ZATITI-999487 format. One line per field, with one value per residue (C-alpha): residue number from 0; residue in one letter; x, y, z. Coordinates in Angstrom, 1 decimal. Layout:
% ZATITI-999487
seq <- c(NUM_...) $
type <- c(A_...) $
X <- c(X_...) $
Y <- c(Y_...) $
Z <- c(Z_...) $
% end
This chain:
% ZATITI-999487
seq <- c(0_1_2_3_4_5_6_7_8_9_10_11_12_13_14_15_16_17_18_19_20_21_22_23_24_25_26_27_28_29_30_31_32_33_34_35_36_37_38_39_40_41_42_43_44_45_46_47_48_49_50_51_52_53_54_55_56_57_58_59_60_61_62_63_64_65_66_67_68_69_70_71_72_73_74_75_76_77_78_79_80_81_82_83_84_85_86_87_88_89_90_91_92_93_94_95_96_97_98_99_100_101_102_103_104_105_106_107_108_109_110_111_112_113_114_115_116_117_118_119_120_121_122_123_124_125_126_127_128_129_130_131_132_133_134_135_136_137_138_139_140_141_142_143_144_145_146_147_148_149_150_151_152_153_154_155_156_157_158_159_160_161_162_163_164_165_166_167_168_169_170_171_172_173_174_175_176_177_178_179_180_181_182_183_184_185_186_187_188_189_190_191_192_193_194_195_196_197_198_199_200_201_202_203_204_205_206_207_208_209_210_211_212_213_214_215_216_217_218_219_220_221_222_223_224_225_226_227_228_229_230_231_232_233_234_235_236_237_238_239_240_241_242_243_244_245_246_247_248_249_250_251_252_253_254_255_256_257_258_259_260_261_262_263_264_265_266_267_268_269_270_271_272_273_274_275_276_277_278_279_280_281_282_283_284_285_286_287_288_289_290_291_292_293_294_295_296_297_298_299_300_301_302_303_304_305_306_307_308_309_310_311_312_313_314_315_316_317_318_319_320_321_322_323_324_325_326_327_328_329_330_331_332_333_334_335_336_337_338_339_340_341_342_343_344_345_346_347_348_349_350_351_352_353_354_355_356_357_358_359_360_361_362) $
type <- c(M_E_I_L_S_F_I_P_V_K_A_L_M_R_F_R_C_V_S_K_P_W_N_S_S_M_F_T_P_T_F_V_K_L_H_Y_Q_R_S_S_R_N_T_H_V_L_I_E_S_K_Y_G_F_S_S_C_S_L_H_H_L_L_E_E_P_S_S_V_I_K_P_G_R_E_T_V_E_K_N_Y_N_V_S_M_V_C_K_G_L_V_C_M_L_S_F_D_F_L_Y_K_E_Y_L_E_F_W_V_Q_L_W_N_P_A_T_R_L_M_S_K_E_S_P_R_F_R_I_C_D_K_N_D_K_F_D_K_Y_N_K_R_F_G_F_G_Y_N_D_Q_S_D_I_F_K_V_V_V_V_L_L_N_T_E_A_Q_Q_M_E_V_I_S_Y_Y_S_G_D_K_C_W_K_K_I_L_T_L_S_N_Y_P_I_T_G_H_E_M_I_G_E_F_V_N_D_T_I_N_W_L_V_D_R_P_K_L_C_S_H_H_Q_G_E_T_S_T_T_G_Q_M_E_I_L_S_F_D_M_K_N_E_T_C_I_Y_M_L_M_P_S_H_V_D_S_E_P_N_L_K_V_L_K_D_Y_L_C_L_Y_Y_D_H_M_K_T_H_L_V_V_W_L_M_K_E_Y_G_V_D_K_S_W_T_Q_L_L_N_I_S_Y_E_H_L_Q_I_H_E_P_I_H_L_K_A_L_C_M_P_L_C_M_S_E_D_E_D_V_L_L_L_K_N_C_E_F_F_F_F_I_I_Y_N_K_R_D_N_R_V_N_H_L_D_E_D_H_L_S_S_F_H_Q_Y_V_P_S_L_F_L_P_Y_W_N) $
X <- c(7.9_6.2_6.9_10.4_11.2_11.2_13.7_17.4_19.9_21.5_18.2_17.3_20.6_19.4_15.9_17.2_17.3_13.5_12.6_13.9_11.4_12.5_16.2_15.7_13.3_15.6_18.0_15.6_16.1_12.5_12.9_16.5_15.3_12.2_14.3_16.9_14.2_12.7_16.1_17.3_16.2_18.3_21.6_24.7_28.4_31.0_34.0_37.4_40.3_43.7_41.8_39.1_35.5_32.7_29.4_27.0_24.0_24.8_22.8_24.7_28.0_27.3_25.5_27.5_30.7_32.6_30.0_30.1_33.7_35.6_38.0_36.1_36.6_39.1_36.5_38.6_42.3_43.9_45.4_43.7_44.6_41.3_37.7_34.6_31.0_27.7_24.3_25.8_28.6_32.3_34.5_38.1_40.6_44.1_47.3_50.4_53.6_55.5_59.3_58.6_57.6_54.0_51.0_48.1_44.8_41.8_38.8_36.7_33.3_32.2_28.9_29.8_26.2_25.8_29.6_29.5_32.4_33.0_36.0_38.6_38.0_40.3_43.5_44.1_47.8_49.6_53.2_55.8_57.2_55.2_51.9_49.4_48.1_49.8_49.9_50.1_46.9_43.8_40.5_38.3_34.6_32.1_28.3_25.0_22.6_19.2_17.6_19.9_20.7_24.4_27.2_30.0_33.6_34.6_38.2_39.2_42.7_44.9_45.6_49.0_49.0_45.8_45.8_42.3_40.5_39.4_36.7_36.8_34.5_34.0_30.7_28.8_29.0_32.1_35.2_37.5_37.7_35.9_36.3_33.0_33.7_36.3_36.6_38.7_39.7_41.8_41.7_45.0_46.7_46.4_42.7_41.1_41.6_38.2_35.0_31.8_28.6_25.3_22.1_23.1_26.4_30.1_31.7_35.3_36.9_38.8_40.7_38.9_41.1_39.4_40.6_40.8_41.0_43.3_42.9_45.6_43.6_45.9_44.5_45.8_44.6_43.6_42.3_38.9_38.0_34.7_33.0_33.0_29.8_29.6_26.0_25.8_22.6_23.5_27.3_27.7_29.6_28.8_30.6_29.0_30.1_31.2_30.0_31.3_32.7_35.3_38.7_40.9_41.5_38.4_37.6_34.4_32.4_28.9_27.0_23.4_22.9_24.0_27.1_29.4_32.3_34.8_38.0_40.4_39.6_42.6_44.2_42.0_38.5_36.8_34.1_31.5_28.9_26.0_24.4_20.8_19.4_21.8_22.8_21.4_24.3_22.1_21.3_24.7_24.2_26.8_26.5_29.5_32.1_34.0_37.5_40.1_40.7_37.2_37.7_40.8_43.2_46.4_48.9_50.6_48.6_50.5_47.7_45.1_42.4_43.2_39.7_37.3_33.6_32.8_29.2_26.2_23.1_19.7_18.8_22.2_23.2_25.9_29.0_31.8_35.1_38.6_41.8_43.8_47.3_47.2_44.3_42.1_38.3_36.1_32.3_30.9_27.4_26.0_23.1_25.1_28.5_30.1_33.3_34.4_37.6_38.0_41.5_41.2_44.4_43.3_40.6_41.3_38.0_34.2_31.8_28.1_26.1_22.9_23.2_21.7_21.1_22.8_24.9_28.6_29.0_30.4_28.5) $
Y <- c(-14.4_-17.5_-16.1_-15.0_-18.6_-19.5_-16.8_-17.5_-16.3_-13.8_-12.0_-12.2_-10.4_-7.4_-7.5_-7.1_-3.3_-3.2_-2.9_-3.8_-6.6_-8.2_-7.9_-9.4_-12.2_-13.6_-15.1_-16.6_-20.3_-21.1_-19.1_-20.4_-24.0_-23.4_-21.7_-24.5_-27.1_-25.4_-24.7_-28.3_-29.1_-26.3_-28.1_-26.1_-26.8_-24.8_-24.6_-24.1_-22.9_-21.2_-17.9_-18.4_-19.7_-19.6_-21.5_-22.7_-25.0_-28.7_-29.2_-26.5_-27.9_-31.4_-30.5_-27.4_-27.2_-24.9_-22.2_-22.1_-23.0_-19.8_-18.4_-17.2_-14.1_-14.2_-14.1_-15.6_-15.7_-19.0_-19.6_-22.9_-26.5_-28.3_-27.2_-29.2_-28.3_-28.8_-27.1_-24.4_-23.5_-24.0_-25.1_-24.1_-26.2_-24.9_-26.5_-24.9_-26.9_-24.8_-25.4_-29.0_-29.6_-28.6_-29.2_-26.7_-26.8_-24.5_-23.9_-21.0_-21.0_-19.2_-18.8_-18.2_-17.2_-14.5_-13.8_-13.9_-15.4_-16.5_-15.8_-18.5_-21.2_-21.8_-23.6_-27.2_-28.0_-31.3_-31.4_-34.0_-34.2_-35.5_-35.4_-38.2_-37.6_-38.7_-35.6_-37.7_-39.8_-37.6_-37.6_-34.5_-34.1_-31.2_-31.7_-30.2_-31.3_-30.1_-30.7_-28.2_-26.0_-26.5_-26.9_-29.0_-29.8_-33.3_-34.6_-38.2_-38.5_-41.4_-41.4_-43.2_-43.7_-45.6_-46.9_-45.5_-43.2_-39.9_-37.8_-34.1_-31.4_-27.7_-25.9_-22.7_-21.4_-23.5_-21.7_-24.6_-28.1_-30.7_-34.5_-36.2_-39.8_-42.6_-45.6_-48.7_-49.3_-47.1_-46.5_-47.5_-44.6_-44.4_-43.5_-40.2_-37.6_-35.9_-37.7_-37.5_-36.0_-37.7_-38.6_-36.7_-38.7_-38.3_-41.3_-42.5_-45.7_-47.6_-50.8_-52.3_-54.8_-58.2_-61.1_-64.5_-67.8_-70.6_-74.4_-74.5_-72.0_-69.1_-65.7_-63.1_-59.8_-59.2_-56.0_-55.7_-52.5_-51.0_-47.6_-45.7_-43.6_-40.8_-39.8_-36.0_-36.0_-38.7_-38.4_-42.1_-44.3_-47.5_-49.6_-50.5_-53.1_-52.4_-54.3_-57.8_-57.5_-54.9_-56.2_-53.1_-50.3_-48.1_-44.5_-42.7_-39.9_-38.5_-38.4_-37.0_-37.6_-41.2_-42.6_-43.6_-46.0_-46.1_-48.0_-49.0_-52.6_-54.5_-51.2_-51.2_-50.1_-47.5_-49.1_-47.0_-48.2_-46.3_-47.1_-46.5_-46.8_-45.4_-47.9_-50.9_-53.1_-54.9_-51.6_-51.2_-50.9_-50.8_-47.5_-47.7_-50.2_-48.6_-49.1_-46.4_-47.1_-46.0_-42.9_-42.2_-42.5_-44.2_-42.9_-45.3_-45.8_-44.8_-43.8_-46.1_-44.8_-43.2_-41.5_-40.2_-39.2_-35.6_-34.9_-36.8_-35.6_-36.0_-38.9_-40.5_-40.7_-38.1_-38.0_-35.6_-37.5_-36.3_-37.8_-38.0_-38.2_-35.3_-33.3_-33.0_-33.6_-36.0_-35.8_-39.3_-39.7_-43.1_-42.6_-42.6_-43.7_-40.4_-39.1_-35.4_-34.1_-30.7_-29.5_-26.6_-26.5_-23.7_-25.9_-27.8_-29.2_-29.3_-29.4_-30.2_-27.9_-25.9_-22.1_-21.3_-18.6_-20.5_-18.2_-19.1_-17.9_-19.8_-17.6) $
Z <- c(44.7_43.1_39.7_40.5_41.6_37.9_36.9_36.2_38.9_36.6_36.1_39.8_40.7_38.6_40.1_43.6_43.0_42.4_46.1_49.5_50.0_46.7_47.7_51.2_50.1_47.4_49.9_52.4_52.9_51.6_48.4_47.8_48.1_45.9_43.2_43.2_42.9_39.9_38.3_38.6_35.1_33.7_34.1_33.3_33.1_34.9_32.7_34.4_32.4_33.0_32.4_34.9_34.9_32.4_32.2_29.6_29.3_29.3_26.1_24.2_25.3_24.2_20.9_19.8_21.8_19.5_20.0_23.8_24.8_25.2_27.8_30.9_32.8_35.7_38.5_41.2_41.8_40.8_44.2_45.1_44.3_43.8_43.3_44.4_43.4_45.2_44.8_42.7_45.2_44.4_47.3_46.6_48.5_49.1_50.4_51.8_52.6_55.1_55.2_54.2_57.8_58.0_55.8_56.1_54.2_54.2_52.0_50.7_49.1_46.0_44.1_40.4_39.6_42.3_42.5_46.3_48.2_51.7_53.9_54.3_56.8_59.7_58.7_59.7_60.2_60.2_61.4_60.3_63.8_66.8_64.9_65.0_61.4_58.1_55.9_52.7_53.4_53.3_51.5_51.0_50.3_50.0_50.5_51.7_54.5_53.4_56.8_58.6_55.5_56.1_53.6_55.1_54.1_55.3_55.6_56.2_57.8_58.9_62.6_62.6_66.4_66.5_62.9_62.4_60.1_61.7_60.0_60.6_59.3_59.0_58.4_59.0_62.5_63.5_64.8_64.0_62.4_64.5_64.8_64.1_63.5_64.0_61.7_62.1_58.5_56.3_52.5_50.9_49.0_45.2_44.7_44.1_46.8_46.3_47.2_45.1_46.5_45.6_47.4_50.5_50.9_50.1_48.5_48.2_46.9_49.6_50.0_53.0_54.9_55.7_57.7_55.9_57.7_56.5_56.9_59.6_61.7_60.9_59.7_57.3_56.0_52.4_50.7_49.0_47.1_48.2_48.3_51.6_51.9_54.4_55.3_55.6_57.7_60.3_60.1_59.8_57.3_55.5_52.9_49.5_46.9_43.4_40.3_40.3_36.8_37.6_36.6_36.9_39.4_39.1_39.8_41.1_39.5_39.5_36.2_36.1_39.9_39.6_41.3_38.4_38.4_35.5_34.7_32.0_30.8_29.4_28.4_25.4_26.5_28.7_30.8_32.7_35.3_36.9_40.2_39.1_42.7_45.3_47.9_46.0_44.8_42.2_40.5_38.9_35.2_32.5_30.6_28.3_27.0_24.1_22.7_22.8_19.1_18.4_20.6_18.4_21.3_20.5_23.0_25.6_28.7_31.9_34.2_35.9_33.5_30.2_30.0_32.5_32.0_32.9_31.9_30.4_28.6_30.1_27.8_28.6_24.9_24.8_27.1_27.5_28.2_29.2_28.0_31.3_29.7_27.1_28.5_25.5_25.5_23.6_22.9_22.3_20.9_21.6_19.2_16.1_17.5_16.6_18.2_18.2_19.7_21.4_21.2_23.6_25.5_27.9_29.5_32.7_34.0_33.6_36.6_36.0_38.2_38.6_39.2_42.6_45.2_48.0_50.1_50.3_53.9_56.8_59.3) $
% end
């Protein structure tokens, strides 16, 4: 088993037929964690296209993209709206608007490496009439608690009656969605719907209301954009500050296990920051400040960010970027300042991930 813990998942799936002890041992929590720890250096990219999913090593994608980007096999039905990735598992989030009066959402887990899939979670319904939740204001996140070996889906909803945020979750063993936390402040609409999992936390950008005092003794409320961080282990939330130099509406991402913040500066440059030490405001470090002209992007800017970073090499010199208006991809090499465009219209997204043996089962 010590030797097998170094073997890629694809090969281990074939080795299961060697004996019953091998088959049963490969999915024990101890072996699954050991294998993931030793596989973490073998970073892959899960490529999502209109044809399905495929995967390749991060190094090959960034160095020789034309040789690895190809339509993937249709391994799951394209009946979900958004996918989130954590520890090698894909969480497929689905919505259903019933008669324009109800909103239902549910999730399903899938492991692309082992091709195992969970059943659908229970559905959570929000009704337009006589319902305390606003169906248009919601935030989703997907993460893992390594202390309890639990994958958890977290949803932040606006309670319109109490004007509070309510955090609900669903995880293995639950029969329904459960309320786990109440917060007094609410994130203003307009930011990304999906939170970013890093360092055992799920993170969203929010406009946190703050009271300001005036000279006449009156008070008013102003908004200050911050990062809402949900701790998966303790089920608590804290607010973190962004870099002080941000001068435009930002977005969040995770690059190489760092929390990443990016934004469009003056509609001419893409600026990217990394939080080198999670939770430490002073550790924000600017990774990139590059003009759209150099990236060979000349279209009008209508979105809050023309480009978004998707993946980054281990040495932090090569980045995969996505043009958010016309959906083509760019590989930018900082070492020699080289720009390459990928005109693959069948591609929709890239997820940096590590193939794992984690089981995608709710119970």
